[in-house]
N, CA, C and O of each residue as an XYZ file, in Angstrom:
776
protein
N       0.852     -1.180      0.000
C       0.000      0.000      0.000
C       0.891      1.235      0.000
O       1.843      1.323      0.776
N       0.583      2.173     -0.862
C       1.354      3.405     -0.939
C       1.099      4.249      0.306
O      -0.033      4.299      0.787
N       2.140      4.922      0.844
C       1.954      5.739      2.043
C       0.897      6.829      1.865
O       0.158      7.127      2.803
N       0.817      7.428      0.670
C      -0.136      8.509      0.467
C      -1.575      8.011      0.581
O      -2.424      8.690      1.158
N      -1.848      6.838      0.038
C      -3.196      6.290      0.163
C      -3.355      5.558      1.481
O      -4.473      5.373      1.962
N      -2.233      5.135      2.073
C      -2.287      4.446      3.358
C      -2.909      5.304      4.434
O      -3.733      4.821      5.211
N      -2.532      6.568      4.495
C      -3.087      7.473      5.504
C      -4.596      7.606      5.337
O      -5.350      7.443      6.297
N      -5.028      7.901      4.129
C      -6.459      8.072      3.870
C      -7.218      6.782      4.162
O      -8.328      6.818      4.693
N      -6.620      5.646      3.817
C      -7.258      4.357      4.077
C      -7.401      4.106      5.573
O      -8.470      3.712      6.040
N      -6.330      4.333      6.322
C      -6.378      4.112      7.770
C      -7.419      5.010      8.420
O      -8.207      4.551      9.248
N      -7.426      6.273      8.054
C      -8.393      7.208      8.642
C      -9.819      6.793      8.278
O     -10.708      6.812      9.129
N     -10.038      6.420      7.015
C     -11.372      5.981      6.597
C     -11.830      4.736      7.341
O     -12.982      4.642      7.767
N     -10.917      3.782      7.494
C     -11.274      2.548      8.210
C     -11.484      2.806      9.696
O     -12.345      2.186     10.319
N     -10.708      3.711     10.262
C     -10.912      4.074     11.670
C     -12.308      4.672     11.865
O     -12.984      4.384     12.852
N     -12.723      5.499     10.921
C     -14.074      6.069     10.981
C     -15.148      5.002     10.851
O     -16.140      5.025     11.579
N     -14.955      4.065      9.926
C     -15.923      2.966      9.769
C     -15.990      2.113     11.024
O     -17.073      1.748     11.481
N     -14.824      1.798     11.579
C     -14.761      0.990     12.798
C     -15.510      1.689     13.932
O     -16.326      1.073     14.618
N     -15.231      2.961     14.118
C     -15.874      3.699     15.217
C     -17.379      3.783     15.001
O     -18.153      3.628     15.946
N     -17.794      4.027     13.768
C     -19.228      4.114     13.478
C     -19.921      2.778     13.727
O     -21.071      2.747     14.164
N     -19.229      1.677     13.451
C     -19.829      0.352     13.640
C     -19.990     -0.011     15.116
O     -20.805     -0.865     15.464
N     -19.221      0.633     15.971
C     -19.248      0.315     17.395
C     -20.320      1.092     18.143
O     -20.765      0.660     19.207
N     -20.732      2.211     17.615
C     -21.751      2.988     18.294
C     -21.165      3.888     19.368
O     -19.983      3.802     19.703
N     -22.007      4.741     19.889
C     -21.569      5.784     20.814
C     -21.242      5.257     22.206
O     -20.487      5.903     22.932
N     -21.774      4.129     22.596
C     -21.617      3.683     23.978
C     -20.457      2.721     24.207
O     -20.141      2.418     25.357
N     -19.824      2.241     23.165
C     -18.747      1.273     23.324
C     -17.385      1.938     23.184
O     -17.100      2.568     22.166
N     -16.548      1.801     24.201
C     -15.177      2.293     24.128
C     -14.326      1.221     23.448
O     -14.392      0.050     23.820
N     -13.538      1.611     22.468
C     -12.740      0.651     21.713
C     -11.287      0.705     22.151
O     -10.785      1.745     22.577
N     -10.635     -0.416     22.039
C      -9.204     -0.533     22.301
C      -8.490     -0.761     20.970
O      -9.107     -1.142     19.975
N      -7.199     -0.525     20.973
C      -6.393     -0.715     19.771
C      -6.526     -2.132     19.237
O      -6.686     -2.333     18.033
N      -6.462     -3.109     20.124
C      -6.533     -4.506     19.690
C      -7.883     -4.824     19.040
O      -7.953     -5.637     18.119
N      -8.953     -4.181     19.521
C     -10.272     -4.352     18.896
C     -10.237     -3.885     17.439
O     -10.800     -4.524     16.550
N      -9.564     -2.757     17.220
C      -9.455     -2.216     15.858
C      -8.651     -3.166     14.961
O      -9.034     -3.414     13.818
N      -7.550     -3.689     15.476
C      -6.708     -4.613     14.708
C      -7.499     -5.880     14.356
O      -7.429     -6.368     13.228
N      -8.240     -6.400     15.313
C      -9.050     -7.598     15.060
C     -10.149     -7.305     14.043
O     -10.452     -8.145     13.197
N     -10.736     -6.137     14.121
C     -11.763     -5.721     13.163
C     -11.166     -5.653     11.750
O     -11.790     -6.099     10.787
N      -9.949     -5.090     11.633
C      -9.284     -5.016     10.323
C      -9.094     -6.406      9.722
O      -9.350     -6.613      8.536
N      -8.649     -7.352     10.536
C      -8.440     -8.718     10.057
C      -9.771     -9.329      9.626
O      -9.856     -9.959      8.572
N     -10.811     -9.143     10.445
C     -12.132     -9.703     10.142
C     -12.709     -9.115      8.847
O     -13.477     -9.779      8.150
N     -12.338     -7.875      8.531
C     -12.845     -7.200      7.327
C     -11.884     -7.327      6.141
O     -12.026     -6.617      5.146
N     -10.902     -8.237      6.251
C      -9.942     -8.511      5.174
C      -9.052     -7.313      4.830
O      -8.809     -7.029      3.657
N      -8.573     -6.619      5.854
C      -7.653     -5.499      5.673
C      -6.301     -5.824      6.309
O      -5.744     -5.025      7.063
N      -5.793     -6.998      5.992
C      -4.524     -7.464      6.551
C      -3.368     -6.529      6.170
O      -2.486     -6.263      6.987
N      -3.378     -6.037      4.937
C      -2.311     -5.137      4.484
C      -2.295     -3.852      5.315
O      -1.225     -3.349      5.657
N      -3.461     -3.327      5.635
C      -3.561     -2.121      6.465
C      -3.075     -2.429      7.879
O      -2.361     -1.627      8.481
N      -3.457     -3.577      8.401
C      -3.008     -4.003      9.727
C      -1.479     -4.029      9.787
O      -0.882     -3.529     10.740
N      -0.852     -4.612      8.771
C       0.608     -4.686      8.719
C       1.237     -3.295      8.620
O       2.253     -3.020      9.258
N       0.626     -2.422      7.819
C       1.115     -1.051      7.696
C       1.067     -0.343      9.045
O       2.021      0.337      9.423
N      -0.020     -0.494      9.761
C      -0.177      0.134     11.078
C       0.862     -0.408     12.048
O       1.549      0.360     12.722
N       0.977     -1.715     12.118
C       1.868     -2.339     13.094
C       3.345     -2.099     12.792
O       4.190     -2.301     13.664
N       3.666     -1.679     11.587
C       5.063     -1.450     11.218
C       5.586     -0.085     11.674
O       6.773      0.201     11.517
N       4.726      0.752     12.233
C       5.149      2.094     12.617
C       4.608      2.450     13.997
O       3.395      2.524     14.192
N       5.501      2.668     14.946
C       5.076      2.944     16.320
C       4.316      4.265     16.453
O       3.437      4.388     17.305
N       4.648      5.253     15.618
C       3.908      6.524     15.666
C       2.462      6.329     15.242
O       1.550      6.920     15.821
N       2.259      5.500     14.235
C       0.897      5.210     13.783
C       0.115      4.506     14.885
O      -1.039      4.848     15.143
N       0.731      3.534     15.531
C       0.078      2.807     16.628
C      -0.285      3.779     17.746
O      -1.405      3.753     18.256
N       0.666      4.640     18.126
C       0.431      5.614     19.205
C      -0.722      6.548     18.843
O      -1.588      6.827     19.673
N      -0.728      7.027     17.604
C      -1.791      7.937     17.171
C      -3.161      7.281     17.187
O      -4.142      7.893     17.609
N      -3.230      6.042     16.729
C      -4.515      5.330     16.723
C      -4.990      5.069     18.145
O      -6.174      5.223     18.441
N      -4.080      4.676     19.021
C      -4.450      4.454     20.428
C      -4.990      5.734     21.054
O      -5.973      5.702     21.794
N      -4.350      6.852     20.759
C      -4.815      8.130     21.304
C      -6.212      8.471     20.786
O      -7.064      8.925     21.549
N      -6.444      8.256     19.502
C      -7.766      8.545     18.934
C      -8.837      7.617     19.505
O      -9.949      8.054     19.802
N      -8.501      6.348     19.656
C      -9.470      5.402     20.217
C      -9.746      5.675     21.689
O     -10.766      5.240     22.224
N      -8.841      6.395     22.342
C      -9.056      6.774     23.740
C     -10.058      7.905     23.911
O     -10.520      8.163     25.023
N     -10.396      8.576     22.825
C     -11.397      9.646     22.877
C     -12.793      9.031     22.975
O     -13.005      7.882     22.588
N     -13.732      9.803     23.492
C     -15.103      9.285     23.449
C     -15.616      9.371     22.015
O     -15.039     10.066     21.179
N     -16.685      8.672     21.746
C     -17.230      8.549     20.390
C     -17.463      9.918     19.743
O     -17.068     10.143     18.598
N     -18.094     10.813     20.469
C     -18.411     12.135     19.927
C     -17.168     12.932     19.569
O     -17.123     13.585     18.527
N     -16.157     12.880     20.431
C     -14.917     13.598     20.166
C     -14.225     13.063     18.912
O     -13.768     13.835     18.070
N     -14.154     11.749     18.799
C     -13.499     11.149     17.637
C     -14.267     11.471     16.357
O     -13.666     11.820     15.341
N     -15.587     11.355     16.407
C     -16.376     11.643     15.210
C     -16.257     13.118     14.814
O     -16.269     13.433     13.624
N     -16.143     14.018     15.781
C     -15.951     15.442     15.488
C     -14.615     15.667     14.792
O     -14.533     16.431     13.831
N     -13.570     15.001     15.276
C     -12.246     15.134     14.647
C     -12.237     14.538     13.239
O     -11.647     15.104     12.319
N     -12.893     13.398     13.085
C     -12.961     12.787     11.755
C     -13.744     13.675     10.789
O     -13.383     13.787      9.618
N     -14.808     14.303     11.274
C     -15.597     15.212     10.440
C     -14.763     16.425     10.022
O     -14.827     16.855      8.870
N     -13.981     16.978     10.954
C     -13.124     18.122     10.634
C     -12.073     17.731      9.602
O     -11.778     18.499      8.686
N     -11.511     16.539      9.752
C     -10.522     16.053      8.795
C     -11.164     15.831      7.430
O     -10.571     16.157      6.402
N     -12.362     15.283      7.421
C     -13.088     15.056      6.180
C     -13.351     16.379      5.454
O     -13.194     16.467      4.236
N     -13.745     17.389      6.199
C     -13.998     18.701      5.607
C     -12.716     19.294      5.036
O     -12.729     19.889      3.958
N     -11.602     19.133      5.761
C     -10.314     19.637      5.268
C      -9.882     18.901      4.003
O      -9.427     19.529      3.047
N     -10.022     17.580      3.990
C      -9.706     16.801      2.783
C     -10.543     17.288      1.605
O     -10.034     17.470      0.500
N     -11.822     17.494      1.855
C     -12.716     17.924      0.774
C     -12.305     19.287      0.240
O     -12.348     19.520     -0.968
N     -11.905     20.192      1.134
C     -11.475     21.522      0.689
C     -10.206     21.419     -0.148
O     -10.091     22.077     -1.182
N      -9.257     20.602      0.287
C      -8.036     20.409     -0.501
C      -8.357     19.745     -1.835
O      -7.807     20.127     -2.869
N      -9.240     18.759     -1.815
C      -9.605     18.050     -3.038
C     -10.332     18.958     -4.021
O     -10.309     18.708     -5.226
N     -10.974     20.006     -3.522
C     -11.726     20.894     -4.411
C     -10.823     21.628     -5.392
O     -11.310     22.230     -6.349
N      -9.507     21.585     -5.167
C      -8.556     22.215     -6.082
C      -8.222     21.287     -7.243
O      -7.869     21.756     -8.325
N      -8.329     19.980     -7.034
C      -7.831     19.000     -8.004
C      -8.925     18.512     -8.945
O      -9.979     18.064     -8.493
N      -8.678     18.597    -10.263
C      -9.672     18.106    -11.235
C     -10.030     16.642    -10.949
O      -9.172     15.841    -10.578
N     -11.289     16.317    -11.127
C     -11.769     14.961    -10.835
C     -12.180     14.851     -9.384
O     -13.331     14.544     -9.074
N     -11.233     15.103     -8.497
C     -11.544     15.066     -7.066
C     -12.461     16.226     -6.681
O     -13.252     16.115     -5.745
N     -12.351     17.344     -7.412
C     -13.204     18.489     -7.103
C     -14.680     18.145     -7.312
O     -15.543     18.621     -6.574
N     -14.962     17.326     -8.311
C     -16.345     16.907     -8.549
C     -16.872     16.063     -7.388
O     -18.014     16.226     -6.960
N     -16.033     15.166     -6.887
C     -16.435     14.341     -5.743
C     -16.644     15.226     -4.526
O     -17.638     15.094     -3.812
N     -15.696     16.133     -4.295
C     -15.776     17.028     -3.140
C     -17.053     17.860     -3.170
O     -17.751     17.971     -2.162
N     -17.355     18.442     -4.326
C     -18.553     19.284     -4.403
C     -19.825     18.453     -4.306
O     -20.840     18.933     -3.802
N     -19.782     17.218     -4.782
C     -20.956     16.356     -4.673
C     -21.242     15.919     -3.251
O     -22.401     15.836     -2.844
N     -20.195     15.641     -2.497
C     -20.362     15.141     -1.132
C     -20.550     16.272     -0.133
O     -21.331     16.150      0.811
N     -19.834     17.374     -0.339
C     -19.830     18.429      0.673
C     -20.526     19.710      0.264
O     -20.592     20.639      1.069
N     -21.033     19.799     -0.913
C     -21.659     21.034     -1.399
C     -20.742     22.208     -1.078
O     -19.594     22.214     -1.523
N     -21.200     23.193     -0.330
C     -20.381     24.374     -0.032
C     -19.490     24.198      1.187
O     -18.503     24.919      1.331
N     -19.810     23.267      2.059
C     -19.098     23.147      3.325
C     -17.619     22.850      3.157
O     -16.804     23.415      3.887
N     -17.248     22.000      2.240
C     -15.859     21.603      2.108
C     -15.211     22.115      0.845
O     -14.373     21.428      0.261
N     -15.576     23.296      0.411
C     -15.065     23.821     -0.844
C     -14.222     25.067     -0.616
O     -14.528     25.895      0.241
N     -13.164     25.181     -1.393
C     -12.458     26.450     -1.451
C     -13.224     27.337     -2.421
O     -13.679     26.875     -3.467
N     -13.362     28.591     -2.078
C     -14.050     29.512     -2.981
C     -13.199     29.745     -4.222
O     -11.999     29.472     -4.227
N     -13.830     30.252     -5.266
C     -13.087     30.596     -6.477
C     -12.011     31.633     -6.167
O     -10.916     31.592     -6.728
N     -12.331     32.556     -5.275
C     -11.351     33.581     -4.907
C     -10.155     32.958     -4.187
O      -9.015     33.332     -4.462
N     -10.389     32.024     -3.281
C      -9.280     31.367     -2.569
C      -8.383     30.626     -3.558
O      -7.157     30.690     -3.469
N      -9.015     29.918     -4.507
C      -8.230     29.221     -5.534
C      -7.432     30.216     -6.372
O      -6.274     29.970     -6.707
N      -8.062     31.339     -6.705
C      -7.405     32.369     -7.507
C      -6.207     32.966     -6.769
O      -5.172     33.233     -7.380
N      -6.342     33.172     -5.474
C      -5.221     33.704     -4.684
C      -4.028     32.757     -4.789
O      -2.899     33.199     -5.001
N      -4.277     31.458     -4.640
C      -3.195     30.474     -4.736
C      -2.594     30.453     -6.136
O      -1.373     30.418     -6.289
N      -3.449     30.475     -7.160
C      -2.955     30.452     -8.539
C      -2.107     31.684     -8.845
O      -1.051     31.577     -9.469
N      -2.573     32.857     -8.403
C      -1.821     34.085     -8.641
C      -0.481     34.068     -7.898
O       0.541     34.509     -8.423
N      -0.508     33.551     -6.672
C       0.718     33.421     -5.884
C       1.713     32.539     -6.630
O       2.891     32.877     -6.743
N       1.232     31.406     -7.138
C       2.094     30.468     -7.869
C       2.697     31.136     -9.103
O       3.902     31.042     -9.335
N       1.868     31.804     -9.889
C       2.334     32.446    -11.124
C       3.303     33.589    -10.863
O       4.182     33.857    -11.682
N       3.152     34.260     -9.736
C       3.996     35.415     -9.430
C       5.432     35.018     -9.108
O       6.358     35.808     -9.290
N       5.610     33.796     -8.631
C       6.936     33.386     -8.174
C       7.274     33.945     -6.802
O       8.383     33.748     -6.305
N       6.331     34.639     -6.190
C       6.556     35.249     -4.870
C       6.454     34.209     -3.767
O       5.857     33.148     -3.948
N       7.039     34.524     -2.633
C       6.936     33.646     -1.480
C       6.109     34.273     -0.361
O       5.617     33.570      0.521
N       5.957     35.605     -0.397
C       5.223     36.307      0.663
C       4.385     37.427      0.075
O       4.716     38.004     -0.961
N       3.280     37.722      0.770
C       2.491     38.892      0.405
C       2.052     39.617      1.662
O       1.864     39.007      2.715
N       1.895     40.899      1.541
C       1.528     41.781      2.641
C       0.096     42.257      2.443
O      -0.292     42.635      1.338
N      -0.684     42.237      3.512
C      -2.054     42.745      3.474
C      -2.023     44.218      3.879
O      -1.674     44.557      5.010
N      -2.394     45.083      2.938
C      -2.402     46.524      3.176
C      -3.833     47.047      3.214
O      -4.628     46.761      2.319
N      -4.154     47.806      4.243
C      -5.474     48.437      4.366
C      -5.307     49.925      4.082
O      -4.436     50.580      4.654
N      -6.148     50.455      3.195
C      -6.122     51.875      2.871
C      -7.539     52.338      2.575
O      -8.484     51.555      2.668
N      -7.688     53.603      2.219
C      -9.028     54.179      2.052
C      -9.838     53.504      0.946
O     -11.068     53.521      1.002
N      -9.186     52.909     -0.059
C      -9.903     52.234     -1.138
C     -10.222     50.777     -0.804
O     -10.887     50.103     -1.590
N      -9.770     50.285      0.326
C     -10.046     48.898      0.707
C      -8.785     48.158      1.119
O      -7.912     48.709      1.791
N      -8.707     46.918      0.709
C      -7.589     46.050      1.070
C      -6.835     45.664     -0.194
O      -7.424     45.447     -1.253
N      -5.533     45.586     -0.055
C      -4.676     45.172     -1.160
C      -3.721     44.096     -0.639
O      -3.215     44.188      0.479
N      -3.485     43.088     -1.459
C      -2.493     42.064     -1.147
C      -1.314     42.288     -2.084
O      -1.426     42.086     -3.293
N      -0.184     42.707     -1.522
C       0.974     43.065     -2.321
C       2.107     42.074     -2.078
O       2.459     41.777     -0.937
N       2.672     41.567     -3.177
C       3.785     40.637     -3.058
C       5.012     41.366     -2.514
O       5.277     42.513     -2.874
N       5.742     40.696     -1.659
C       6.983     41.261     -1.133
C       8.182     40.868     -1.976
O       9.271     41.422     -1.820
N       7.981     39.912     -2.868
C       9.012     39.474     -3.801
C       8.291     38.897     -5.018
O       7.062     38.845     -5.024
N       9.001     38.476     -6.019
C       8.349     37.881     -7.183
C       8.208     38.863     -8.330
O       8.698     39.990     -8.263
N       7.529     38.421     -9.387
C       7.438     39.159    -10.642
C       6.292     40.169    -10.685
O       6.370     41.169    -11.398
N       5.251     39.913     -9.936
C       4.032     40.723    -10.018
C       3.938     41.690     -8.843
O       4.671     41.565     -7.862
N       3.029     42.655     -8.954
C       2.844     43.643     -7.889
C       1.953     43.110     -6.775
O       2.285     43.231     -5.596
N       0.819     42.519     -7.151
C      -0.106     42.070     -6.120
C      -1.199     41.177     -6.668
O      -1.265     40.899     -7.865
N      -2.057     40.735     -5.759
C      -3.133     39.803     -6.067
C      -4.385     40.574     -6.469
O      -4.738     41.576     -5.846
N      -5.039     40.102     -7.499
C      -6.325     40.654     -7.890
C      -7.388     40.075     -6.958
O      -7.541     38.857     -6.858
N      -8.114     40.948     -6.285
C      -9.126     40.529     -5.323
C     -10.499     40.681     -5.966
O     -10.879     41.771     -6.396
N     -11.238     39.576     -6.026
C     -12.553     39.577     -6.666
C     -13.669     39.954     -5.695
O     -14.586     40.696     -6.049
N     -13.584     39.442     -4.480
C     -14.646     39.650     -3.491
C     -14.016     40.101     -2.171
O     -13.764     39.288     -1.283
N     -13.769     41.399     -2.057
C     -13.097     41.908     -0.862
C     -13.885     41.603      0.410
O     -13.305     41.472      1.488
N     -15.180     41.492      0.287
C     -16.039     41.193      1.434
C     -15.667     39.863      2.096
O     -15.794     39.722      3.312
N     -15.207     38.885      1.300
C     -14.894     37.553      1.813
C     -13.394     37.266      1.849
O     -12.981     36.126      2.065
N     -12.589     38.293      1.638
C     -11.148     38.091      1.598
C     -10.620     37.517      2.914
O      -9.843     36.563      2.900
N     -11.027     38.078      4.032
C     -10.544     37.594      5.323
C     -10.916     36.123      5.538
O     -10.098     35.341      6.024
N     -12.129     35.750      5.181
C     -12.565     34.356      5.312
C     -11.716     33.443      4.428
O     -11.288     32.377      4.871
N     -11.471     33.852      3.192
C     -10.670     33.030      2.274
C      -9.240     32.880      2.775
O      -8.682     31.784      2.733
N      -8.646     33.962      3.247
C      -7.280     33.893      3.755
C      -7.203     33.000      4.994
O      -6.275     32.203      5.130
N      -8.180     33.134      5.896
C      -8.203     32.281      7.094
C      -8.348     30.810      6.722
O      -7.701     29.950      7.319
N      -9.190     30.519      5.743
C      -9.361     29.136      5.289
C      -8.060     28.580      4.727
O      -7.686     27.445      5.025
N      -7.369     29.377      3.914
C      -6.105     28.927      3.334
C      -5.040     28.690      4.413
O      -4.225     27.775      4.295
N      -5.053     29.513      5.453
C      -4.122     29.322      6.567
C      -4.488     28.059      7.346
O      -3.614     27.258      7.677
N      -5.779     27.878      7.639
C      -6.229     26.699      8.391
C      -5.890     25.406      7.670
O      -5.603     24.396      8.314
N      -5.920     25.423      6.350
C      -5.609     24.231      5.560
C      -4.105     24.043      5.334
O      -3.684     23.048      4.744
N      -3.306     24.990      5.800
C      -1.862     24.876      5.640
C      -1.368     25.256      4.252
O      -0.223     24.969      3.900
N      -2.214     25.893      3.469
C      -1.823     26.310      2.123
C      -1.102     27.656      2.151
O      -0.309     27.965      1.262
N      -1.382     28.441      3.169
C      -0.642     29.663      3.459
C      -0.262     29.623      4.942
O      -0.946     28.999      5.753
N       0.820     30.288      5.274
C       1.163     30.506      6.679
C       0.970     31.980      6.969
O       1.070     32.816      6.070
N       0.692     32.299      8.223
C       0.441     33.675      8.617
C       1.538     34.164      9.543
O       2.015     33.429     10.407
N       1.935     35.432      9.348
C       2.904     36.072     10.223
C       2.534     37.552     10.284
O       1.651     38.010      9.558
N       3.202     38.281     11.140
C       3.021     39.725     11.237
C       4.363     40.394     11.024
O       5.396     39.875     11.445
N       4.351     41.567     10.358
C       5.595     42.312     10.223
C       5.770     43.199     11.456
O       4.960     43.136     12.382
N       6.812     44.020     11.477
C       7.104     44.865     12.644
C       6.015     45.887     12.935
O       5.892     46.360     14.065
N       5.220     46.233     11.917
C       4.120     47.186     12.099
C       2.802     46.496     12.461
O       1.768     47.154     12.578
N       2.838     45.185     12.637
C       1.634     44.436     12.994
C       0.735     44.124     11.808
O      -0.415     43.728     11.994
N       1.242     44.295     10.590
C       0.453     44.002      9.394
C       0.567     42.519      9.053
O       1.598     41.889      9.289
N      -0.505     41.979      8.496
C      -0.537     40.564      8.126
C       0.382     40.278      6.944
O       0.378     40.991      5.940
N       1.157     39.230      7.090
C       1.971     38.700      5.999
C       1.518     37.261      5.781
O       1.346     36.507      6.739
N       1.326     36.883      4.526
C       0.939     35.523      4.176
C       2.070     34.899      3.375
O       2.587     35.504      2.436
N       2.445     33.695      3.749
C       3.577     32.990      3.157
C       3.051     31.794      2.380
O       2.301     30.974      2.909
N       3.448     31.707      1.138
C       3.038     30.619      0.247
C       3.763     29.341      0.663
O       4.975     29.363      0.874
N       3.042     28.239      0.782
C       3.646     26.995      1.253
C       3.961     26.052      0.097
O       3.409     26.160     -0.998
N       4.854     25.141      0.379
C       5.241     24.132     -0.604
C       4.033     23.289     -1.018
O       3.877     22.959     -2.194
N       3.177     22.942     -0.045
C       2.006     22.114     -0.367
C       1.052     22.864     -1.286
O       0.446     22.262     -2.172
N       0.912     24.174     -1.087
C       0.046     24.965     -1.968
C       0.604     24.966     -3.387
O      -0.143     24.816     -4.354
N       1.905     25.135     -3.505
C       2.535     25.121     -4.823
C       2.318     23.783     -5.515
O       2.009     23.731     -6.706
N       2.483     22.705     -4.760
C       2.282     21.370     -5.331
C       0.826     21.175     -5.772
O       0.569     20.656     -6.858
N      -0.117     21.590     -4.932
C      -1.540     21.427     -5.267
C      -1.900     22.215     -6.526
O      -2.619     21.710     -7.389
N      -1.409     23.434     -6.633
C      -1.717     24.262     -7.803
C      -1.033     23.691     -9.045
O      -1.617     23.698    -10.129
N       0.182     23.204     -8.901
C       0.878     22.596    -10.046
C       0.133     21.396    -10.582
O       0.060     21.205    -11.796
N      -0.420     20.584     -9.701
C      -1.161     19.383    -10.096
C      -2.504     19.759    -10.707
O      -2.950     19.138    -11.672
N      -3.147     20.777    -10.142
C      -4.506     21.105    -10.576
C      -4.564     21.862    -11.893
O      -5.545     21.746    -12.627
N      -3.530     22.637    -12.208
C      -3.570     23.466    -13.408
C      -4.473     24.663    -13.184
O      -5.105     24.764    -12.132
N      -4.550     25.576    -14.151
C      -5.362     26.787    -13.979
C      -6.855     26.471    -13.915
O      -7.334     25.532    -14.550
N      -7.582     27.281    -13.129
C      -9.032     27.057    -13.053
C      -9.698     27.550    -14.308
O      -9.159     28.344    -15.079
N     -10.887     27.043    -14.470
C     -11.654     27.338    -15.685
C     -12.289     28.703    -15.583
O     -12.977     29.134    -16.508
């Protein structure tokens, strides 16, 4: 099993296992391993058992009560869907399953695409009498074209929460957004939006 699909598989199976047990049953790690074997997921069992960090993480998650674990799985699912909304093919699945809840807005996608094309690594958020401007601190272009200034803060916060941008402050307390390697990779794979 490839590591990239291994993570998604383990998380998905952990969610199925927890859902099958119901809210009143506390599960142990060994219960999960036995469930994997019973459901013909021997390869996943071996992948889990081959890494002590994976075992520790699963034990910690299974130690949560049902509601806490399901809340974390739901948050992870929403984050996956938002990331998938950038990628052709996966974006259709994401929008079908999550409608608006797990989607990056067109403006958020555009910010990432413009950042990628600019070659910049950082941008500064400037507030002035005409509104807000996002200006690159390096790179080929001057700044980001903002389509919906009303939702700019929400889009930037979403991109930071998903790890596609990092947030910092300069000496004057102004917001600086840093383009991440994962954002560059996602945009490179997805190609320009339609």
